C-alpha positions as CSV (number, residue, x, y, z in Angstrom):
1,M,15.6,13.3,-10.3
2,M,17.6,12.9,-7.1
3,I,16.5,10.3,-4.6
4,T,15.0,11.5,-1.3
5,Y,16.3,8.9,1.3
6,I,14.5,8.6,4.6
7,H,15.5,6.3,7.3
8,E,13.3,6.0,10.5
9,K,12.9,3.4,13.1
10,E,9.1,3.8,13.3
11,L,6.6,3.7,10.3
12,H,4.5,6.7,11.1
13,K,7.9,8.9,11.5
14,G,8.8,7.6,8.0
15,I,5.5,8.6,6.4
16,E,5.6,11.9,8.2
17,A,9.2,12.8,7.0
18,A,8.1,11.6,3.5
19,M,5.3,13.9,3.4
20,K,7.3,16.8,4.7
21,A,9.9,16.2,2.1
22,L,7.4,16.2,-0.7
23,N,5.7,19.3,0.6
24,K,9.2,21.1,0.4
25,A,9.8,19.9,-3.2
26,E,10.7,22.6,-5.6
27,V,10.3,20.3,-8.7
28,V,6.8,21.3,-10.1
29,T,6.0,20.0,-13.4
30,G,3.3,20.8,-16.0
31,K,0.4,18.7,-17.3
32,N,1.5,14.9,-17.2
33,Q,0.2,11.8,-18.6
34,D,-1.8,10.7,-15.6
35,R,-3.8,13.9,-14.7
36,E,-4.6,17.2,-16.2
37,D,-2.8,18.9,-13.2
38,H,0.6,20.1,-12.0
39,L,2.5,18.2,-9.4
40,K,5.3,18.4,-6.8
41,E,7.4,15.1,-7.3
42,I,10.3,13.3,-5.9
43,H,11.9,9.8,-6.0
44,L,11.3,8.7,-2.4
45,V,13.2,5.6,-0.9
46,M,12.0,5.3,2.6
47,D,13.7,2.6,5.1
48,I,11.8,1.6,8.2
49,D,13.8,-0.4,10.7
50,S,10.9,-2.5,12.1
51,I,7.2,-3.0,11.2
52,Q,6.4,-5.5,13.9
53,N,4.7,-3.0,16.2
54,V,3.4,-0.1,14.3
55,K,1.6,3.1,14.9
56,I,-0.8,4.1,12.2
57,T,-0.8,7.6,10.9
58,M,-4.2,9.0,10.3
59,A,-2.9,11.4,7.5
60,M,-5.3,9.8,5.1
61,P,-8.6,11.0,3.5
62,A,-10.6,8.3,5.2
63,G,-11.3,6.5,8.5
64,L,-10.6,3.2,10.0
65,E,-13.5,1.2,8.5
66,T,-12.2,2.3,4.9
67,L,-8.8,1.2,5.9
68,V,-10.0,-2.3,6.9
69,D,-11.9,-2.4,3.5
70,Y,-8.6,-1.7,1.9
71,V,-6.7,-4.3,3.9
72,L,-9.3,-7.0,3.2
73,E,-9.1,-6.0,-0.6
74,M,-5.2,-6.4,-0.6
75,V,-4.9,-9.4,1.6
76,E,-8.1,-11.5,0.9
77,G,-9.2,-10.1,-2.5
78,T,-12.6,-9.2,-1.3
79,K,-12.9,-6.8,-4.5
80,D,-11.4,-9.1,-7.1
81,F,-14.9,-9.3,-8.7
82,E,-14.3,-5.6,-9.8
83,K,-11.2,-6.4,-12.0
84,D,-13.4,-6.2,-15.1
85,M,-14.4,-2.8,-14.2
86,Y,-10.9,-1.5,-13.8
87,G,-8.8,-4.0,-15.7
88,Y,-7.3,-5.5,-12.5
89,T,-7.3,-5.4,-8.7
90,Y,-3.8,-5.7,-7.1
91,H,-4.8,-8.9,-5.3
92,D,-6.0,-10.3,-8.6
93,L,-2.7,-9.7,-10.3
94,F,-0.5,-11.3,-7.5
95,A,-2.9,-13.9,-5.9
96,E,-1.8,-17.1,-7.8
97,N,1.8,-16.4,-6.7
98,I,1.1,-16.0,-2.9
99,D,1.4,-19.6,-2.4
100,F,4.5,-19.7,-4.7
101,V,6.3,-17.1,-2.4
102,I,5.0,-18.9,0.8
103,N,6.5,-22.1,-0.3
104,K,9.8,-20.6,-1.4
105,L,10.3,-19.0,2.1
106,K,9.3,-22.2,3.9
107,A,11.8,-24.2,1.7
108,D,14.7,-21.8,1.8
109,P,14.7,-18.8,4.2
110,N,17.5,-17.5,2.4
111,T,16.0,-17.3,-1.0
112,R,16.1,-14.4,-3.2
113,Q,13.2,-15.5,-5.4
114,A,10.3,-14.5,-2.9
115,T,8.9,-11.8,-5.1
116,L,5.2,-11.0,-5.9
117,H,5.2,-9.6,-9.4
118,V,2.2,-7.4,-9.4
119,S,2.3,-5.7,-12.7
120,N,2.8,-7.4,-16.2
121,Q,2.8,-6.1,-19.6
122,K,-0.7,-6.6,-20.3
123,A,-1.8,-4.4,-17.3
124,A,1.0,-2.0,-18.2
125,R,-0.9,-1.2,-21.3
126,L,-3.9,-0.1,-19.7
127,S,-5.1,3.5,-19.6
128,D,-4.6,3.4,-15.8
129,P,-1.9,1.0,-15.2
130,P,-1.0,-0.5,-11.8
131,C,1.0,1.9,-9.6
132,L,2.4,-0.9,-7.5
133,Q,4.9,-3.0,-9.3
134,L,6.4,-5.7,-7.1
135,I,6.8,-6.8,-3.5
136,H,10.0,-8.7,-2.5
137,Y,10.4,-10.6,0.7
138,T,13.6,-11.7,2.4
139,V,14.3,-13.3,5.9
140,K,17.2,-11.9,8.0
141,N,17.8,-12.9,11.7
142,G,14.4,-14.9,11.7
143,K,12.3,-11.7,10.6
144,L,10.5,-11.1,7.4
145,N,11.6,-8.0,5.6
146,T,9.6,-6.4,2.9
147,N,10.7,-4.4,-0.2
148,V,8.0,-2.6,-2.4
149,V,8.4,-0.8,-5.7
150,F,5.8,1.6,-6.9
151,R,6.3,3.3,-10.3
152,S,3.8,6.0,-9.1
153,N,2.6,6.8,-5.6
154,D,0.1,9.6,-4.6
155,G,1.9,11.0,-1.4
156,V,-1.2,12.6,-0.1
157,K,-4.3,10.4,-0.6
158,A,-2.8,6.9,-1.1
159,V,0.6,6.3,0.7
160,A,-0.3,5.7,4.2
161,M,-3.2,3.2,3.2
162,N,-0.9,1.6,0.6
163,V,2.0,1.1,3.2
164,F,-0.3,-0.2,5.9
165,A,-2.2,-2.6,3.7
166,L,1.1,-3.9,2.4
167,I,2.5,-4.5,5.9
168,E,-0.6,-6.4,6.6
169,L,0.0,-8.6,3.6
170,S,3.5,-9.1,5.0
171,R,2.0,-10.1,8.4
172,Y,-0.3,-12.7,6.6
173,I,2.6,-14.2,4.7
174,A,4.8,-14.4,7.9
175,K,2.2,-16.2,9.6
176,E,1.6,-18.8,6.9
177,V,5.4,-19.2,6.6
178,G,5.8,-19.7,10.4
179,I,8.0,-16.5,10.9
180,K,7.0,-14.8,14.2
181,E,8.3,-11.3,13.8
182,L,8.3,-8.7,10.8
183,G,11.5,-7.0,10.2
184,S,12.3,-3.9,8.0
185,Y,10.2,-2.2,5.3
186,T,11.5,-0.3,2.2
187,H,9.2,1.6,0.1
188,D,10.5,2.8,-3.3
189,A,8.3,5.2,-4.9
190,I,9.9,6.4,-8.3
191,S,7.3,9.0,-8.7
192,Y,6.2,10.1,-5.2
193,H,3.9,13.1,-5.8
194,A,1.1,15.5,-4.7
195,Y,-1.1,17.0,-7.3
196,S,-1.7,20.6,-7.0
197,R,-5.4,20.3,-5.9
198,D,-3.9,18.4,-2.9
199,W,-1.1,20.8,-1.9
200,V,-3.3,22.5,0.8
201,A,-4.1,19.2,2.4
202,L,-0.5,18.2,2.2
203,E,0.6,21.4,3.9
204,G,-2.3,20.9,6.6
205,Y,-0.9,17.4,7.3
206,C,2.7,18.6,7.8
207,K,1.6,21.4,10.1
208,M,-0.4,18.8,12.1
209,F,2.4,16.5,12.5
210,D,4.3,19.4,14.4
211,Q,1.4,20.2,16.6
212,K,0.0,16.8,17.9
213,D,0.2,13.0,17.6
214,C,-1.5,12.0,14.6
215,T,-1.4,8.3,15.1
216,I,-3.5,5.4,16.6
217,D,-2.2,2.2,18.0
218,Y,-2.3,-1.0,16.1
219,A,-4.5,-2.4,18.8
220,D,-7.1,0.3,18.2
221,Y,-7.1,-0.8,14.4
222,R,-7.5,-4.5,15.4
223,E,-10.5,-3.7,17.6
224,V,-12.2,-1.9,14.6
225,F,-11.1,-4.9,12.4
226,D,-12.5,-7.4,14.7
227,E,-16.0,-5.5,14.8
228,Y,-16.2,-4.6,11.2
229,A,-14.4,-7.1,8.8
230,A,-17.4,-9.6,8.6
231,E,-19.6,-6.9,7.7
232,S,-17.0,-5.6,5.1
233,R,-16.9,-9.1,3.5
234,E,-20.6,-9.4,3.5
235,K,-20.9,-6.0,1.7
236,C,-18.4,-7.2,-1.0
237,K,-20.4,-10.4,-1.6
238,K,-23.7,-8.5,-2.1
239,L,-22.0,-6.2,-4.5
240,Q,-20.5,-9.0,-6.4
241,K,-24.0,-10.7,-6.6
242,V,-25.5,-7.5,-7.9
243,Q,-22.7,-7.2,-10.4
244,E,-23.1,-10.7,-11.8
245,E,-26.8,-10.1,-12.1
246,K,-26.3,-7.0,-14.3
247,R,-24.0,-9.1,-16.3
248,R,-26.6,-11.7,-16.8
249,Q,-29.2,-9.2,-17.8
250,A,-27.0,-7.6,-20.2
251,C,-26.3,-10.8,-22.1
């Protein structure tokens, strides 16, 4: 499978171009190991020059509060209590190594060892293994660059939320290290795909991109985050208590 390479200065332009490339993809395979469905598929490498000031594409199947939920899940681990239900959460898989990465970058900004290995062989053997494999950080010209590898990435329902949450994780790490600015972002999705049931939605997004601005400013997201994040955290705490009570009753 040939690599589809996309280079854009701005994040939302990269995601729009990636979705358009996927929509035009001629490669359609039959039933696959993940779903009883047909799919369009490309190997995507998307390079974004800077993610310091981003516009957020709303080409996603959820609103801003759900996006806040997902960012908190990725950055703070608010849903790590669900790991027994699904076999893992992304945050649970890499949480113990976040301090290692931060300390590596503090000790040596030129390090090539600041990697969050997300998946592992135990998780890889699950019936629904992690799609995200690793996140690698480098510092160039005083900016934190992010490189991400997905073995599999839903190009309609997941990519916009995945990328934004990972950027917010980078923002957190940069702050902890003492780096003031984010640099580039590279997204390598070995199987960047759209299931046939989502082809109509994908085509709709692509038409929408040509007709109007489908983005919101980062400041608008932060406004919702500041208003809603505490409520989201509290909801997760309540869900965790309910789950723990159910476990106690089952024993």
